N, C-alpha and C positions, 0 to 999 in steps of 0.2 A: 330284149324285154320281153318273159314269158307270159303267153296270154292263152285262154282258150281256143282264142280263134288262130292262134297258128299253130296250137297244140293238136287241135282237131283231126286236121288233115292227115299228120303223121301217124295218128292213130287207126285212123281208120282203114290202114294197110293193113292193119293188125286183127282189129276189133270190129265189132260191128258198129252201127253208128250209133246207137244207145250208149255204146258200152264207150264209144271212144269220147261222146260227152263228157260221161260220167267219170272216166280218169280224166279228162283234160279239165275238169271242175278241181277235182281233188289237187291234182300237182302242183294248180295254181295256186290252192289255199296253202298249201303247204308250205310251196316256195314263199308265199308273201309274209305267211311266219317265222322264216326264218332269219335271222340277222346275220345282216349283210356284212361283208368282210370290213368295208371302212367303217362302219359303224362296230365292229369288233375292234379294230385298230383305235377306234375313238377311246372306246372303254375302257382299253389296256392303257394307252394315257393317263387317263383320268386317275387309274388305280395307281400308277406310278406315282403319278404328282401328289396323290393322295397319301402314299410311302414315303416321298422325297418329305414333304410338308411335315408329316408325322416324326419322322427322324431329326428335322432341325427344330421341331418344336420340342420334343425332347432333348434336345442340345441344347436349346434356350434353358431350358428348366434346370437341366444340370449347372449352365452357367448360372443363372440367378440364386438358386441356391449355392452355390459356392460362393459368390457375392454375398449372401444373408450370413454366410457365417463367417465369411470375413468382416463385415459389419459388425455382426455381434462378439465376435474378438476383439474388436477396434475400441467397441464401447466398454468392453471388460476390462480392457488395457486401460483406459480413459479413467475408469471409474478406480483402478486400481490407484491412478499417477494422480487422481484427486485428493484419495485419501492420504496416501503420501506428502503431496503438500499441504495438505490442512496441519499432519503434524508436523513436520518442518516448519510452519508458520506459527504452530505453537511453540515449539522449543525455540524459535528465534525470539518469539514474544517474551519467554521466559528469560532469555539470555541478555535480551534487553532491561528486560526488570532490574536482574540482579547488575548490569551492568551500571544503570542508573544509581539503584543504591549505593554501587561501590565508589563512582565517580561523586555522587549527593556526599558518600562519607571522607573522601579525599577532600571535599572541597571545605566540609566543614571543619575537615582536620588542617588545612593548611588556612582557612581564615580565622580557627582559633590559634594558629600559630604567629599570623600577623598582628593581630593584638595581643597576642603574648610579649611579642616583641616591642610595641609601639608602648603598650605598659610601661616596660622598663627603659626605655632611649627616652618618652617623655618624660617621664620621672628625672632622668639624668639631666635633661636640657633644663629644667624648670629648676630645680636644684642647684645645680652647679652653675650654668649660666647665669641666670637671675637673680640667684640667693633666694628661692622663696620656700617655702615649708608645705610641704606636701601630706597628705594624709592618704592614707590606701588607695591606690585606685582600681575600678573594678569596671567591668562590661555586664550589661543585661538590661532588662528593662526597668525604668522609674517612672515616678509617676509625679506630675505636679498639679495638683489640685484635679480638674477634670482631664488632662492631656498625661497621656501615657506614650510611652516613646521608647525604642530601644536605641542604646547607646554604645559603641565599642569602648568609650573609655569617660569616667565619672569617676568626680571625686573632689572636695575641698581643698583648695591651696591659701594659704597666708601670704600675703605680697605686704613687707615690713614697711613700703613707706603709706599703705593703708589698712593701718593695723586695724579702724573698726569698720571695713567694709568686708563682708563675704564676699567670695571671690570661690565662681565653683567652673570647675573645667569637665568642660561636655567635647568630648570627639570623636572624629571619622577616621575609621583605619581602613587602608586597602591596599594590597600589591600595587597596582595599575589604576591610580585615581584620573577618573575623566569629568568634561566637566560638566556633563551631566550628574557626577556623583556631586560634584562640589555644589550644583544648584539644588540637588534633593538635602543636602545636608544644610543649605543655610535656610532653606523654607524649612526645616526642623527645628533651627535655633529661634527662627521669628515663632513659631509654634511655641517654643518650651518660654520664651523670655518673659513675656508678661504674668505670668505664673512664679517664676525663680524669685527666692528670697536672696538677694543680693545681686551681682553681676557676674555675668556667664564670660570665660573664657575660652572662645572656639578654638578647635584647633583639628587638624586635617594631619593626619599620618600617612607617610604614601613609599614605596620603594621606588618606584618609577613614575617620572613625572613630566610633562611637556613644556614648553614654556608656555602656552595660550592658558595652559589650567593651571599653573601657577599666576598668570594673571587674573583669570576667573577667582582664585581663592583672595587675593588683595584687593578685589573690587568688591567683593561679599564681605568685607572687613571681618577673615578670617586668618588663623594663624597657621605657618604651613611649619612643620618638622620634618626633615628626611629622613631616613634610616643611617645617613653617617653624622646624625646629632647635631644638627645643626637646625637653627630656625629664622624663618623667613616672614 
């Protein structure tokens, strides 16, 4: 290590003692102010690390920016898909509404067809098999005092064996009659009966009938006429 003490003897060989003393101090101070090689190497390493970190940070910023751009693109795609889904849902709802109207119309026409068939077949059975006289049968809403009900078959019939008795035909027409249908119709007859002027002849008409339904019809005191023109 360079110090004034080990510099001054060497300088005395060339300079006077006062000059050697001054020069040794100047050289020592200058040396002390110089950056040591190890310190310089450390500084270079720090600079290198800062540069590397800056480069890595720049790369990370680029990657983050790219990821953000991809996220924004996906959000835009999601927004477009959501709009398309809303449009498709609205179109589906319109289609379902149209289908519902078509099915409802078909159901009404089919129900009307069953009622029209029932009117003709029931009229034929009562007049031919039973020998009764039947006024025009119709369907729709009818009112008995405060009771108003919708019936599929309605009309007055005349039984020769009961010439002084008013007999009213009230009927229900279904393509496929169920036990539940029988129960509802029997309850309807019970509501009408107290207000009907005369006797009610309740009839159910159906194209298809399970055995247990026929039993329910008989137990309820109703009459069954099938599409084959036979009465049970």
